[in-house]
C-alpha positions in Angstrom: 145.3 106.4 101.5 141.5 106.3 101.7 141.6 108.9 104.5 143.8 111.2 102.4 141.4 110.9 99.4 138.5 111.8 101.7 140.4 114.8 103.0 141.2 116.0 99.5 137.6 115.6 98.3 136.4 117.7 101.3 138.9 120.4 100.5 137.8 120.5 96.8 134.2 120.9 98.0 135.1 123.7 100.3 134.4 121.8 103.5 136.9 120.8 106.1 136.5 117.7 108.2 137.1 118.3 111.9 140.1 116.0 112.0 141.5 117.6 108.9 141.1 121.1 110.5 142.9 119.8 113.5 145.8 118.6 111.3 145.8 121.9 109.4 146.1 123.9 112.7 148.8 121.5 113.8 150.8 122.0 110.6 150.5 125.8 110.9 151.7 125.8 114.5 154.5 123.3 114.1 155.5 123.2 110.5 158.0 120.4 109.7 160.5 120.7 106.9 159.2 120.0 103.4 161.2 119.3 100.3 159.9 118.1 97.0 162.0 115.6 95.1 161.9 114.2 91.6 164.1 112.1 89.3 165.1 114.0 86.2 167.2 112.3 83.5 169.1 110.2 86.0 169.7 112.9 88.6 167.7 114.0 91.6 166.3 117.5 91.8 164.5 119.2 94.7 162.8 122.4 95.9 162.1 123.4 99.4 158.5 124.4 100.4 157.4 126.7 103.3 154.2 128.2 104.6 153.7 131.9 104.0 151.0 134.3 105.2 150.8 137.8 106.5 148.5 140.1 108.2 146.2 137.4 109.3 145.8 135.9 105.8 145.4 132.1 105.5 148.7 130.3 105.1 149.7 129.2 101.6 152.5 127.0 100.4 155.3 128.5 98.4 158.6 127.0 97.2 161.8 128.7 98.3 163.7 129.9 95.2 167.4 130.5 95.3 168.4 134.0 94.4 169.8 133.0 91.1 167.8 129.8 90.7 165.2 128.8 88.1 161.8 130.3 88.3 160.2 127.0 89.1 162.5 126.4 92.1 163.9 123.0 90.9 167.6 122.6 91.4 169.9 119.6 91.1 170.6 117.8 94.5 174.0 116.2 93.8 174.8 115.9 97.5 171.7 113.8 98.4 173.9 110.7 98.8 175.8 112.4 101.5 172.7 112.6 103.6 172.7 108.8 104.1 169.0 108.2 103.5 167.9 104.9 105.0 166.3 103.4 103.1 167.8 105.1 100.0 165.6 107.8 98.5 166.4 107.1 94.8 164.3 103.9 94.4 161.2 105.8 95.7 161.4 108.4 93.0 159.9 107.5 89.6 160.5 109.5 86.5 157.7 111.9 85.7 156.5 112.3 89.3 157.6 114.0 92.4 157.2 113.3 96.1 157.2 115.5 99.1 159.7 114.6 101.8 158.3 115.7 105.2 160.9 115.7 107.9 161.8 116.7 111.5 164.6 115.9 113.9 164.3 112.6 115.7 165.9 113.8 118.8 164.5 117.1 120.2 166.8 119.9 121.1 163.8 122.1 121.8 160.0 121.8 122.4 159.6 123.2 118.8 161.6 120.3 117.4 159.5 117.8 119.4 156.2 119.4 118.1 157.4 119.2 114.5 158.1 115.4 114.9 154.7 114.9 116.5 153.2 116.8 113.5 155.0 114.6 111.0 153.8 111.4 112.7 150.2 112.5 113.3 149.6 114.2 109.9 151.7 112.1 107.5 152.1 108.8 109.4 155.0 106.9 110.9 158.5 107.5 109.6 159.4 105.7 106.4 163.1 106.3 107.0 165.8 108.6 108.3 168.7 110.7 107.1 171.6 112.7 108.6 172.1 116.4 107.9 174.8 118.5 109.7 175.3 115.8 112.3 171.6 115.5 113.2 169.3 112.5 112.5 166.0 113.3 110.9 163.0 111.1 110.4 161.0 111.4 107.2 158.0 110.3 105.3 157.1 110.7 101.6 153.8 112.0 100.5 152.4 112.4 97.0 150.8 115.7 97.9 150.5 118.2 100.8 147.3 118.7 102.7 145.5 121.8 104.0 147.1 124.8 102.3 146.8 125.9 98.7 149.9 126.9 96.7 150.8 130.6 96.5 150.0 131.8 92.9 
């Protein structure tokens, strides 16, 4: 946690530590899945995040909004129990806050999948758990914030 605080302070001051720059480059090259979760009046909501950038511009984070979804991207996630989170995700979510679930396949079907899992471990730490989606097992870690790239305004 201390390292994360140091990284965030460096970003606010406009400096990037060499190890942080390495992690940022790694995130841009092998971007794992990112979904933000929150508890809202007894239900779980989420929104997916991605990196966007064009014509050589620096990457920025943006949430993926469903065509007819709300402007802030949040949507109920009633099927989250079907993903068989181990340990269960619900207890980690406290009312009034959100967490970023950073994930990648545990078994690689491609070099790209393998790189994404390495990125999750090296940037966010060892897996805190796993879940199953469409027959594949994914490892995940929860983070209070995402490093490196600002949000798209």
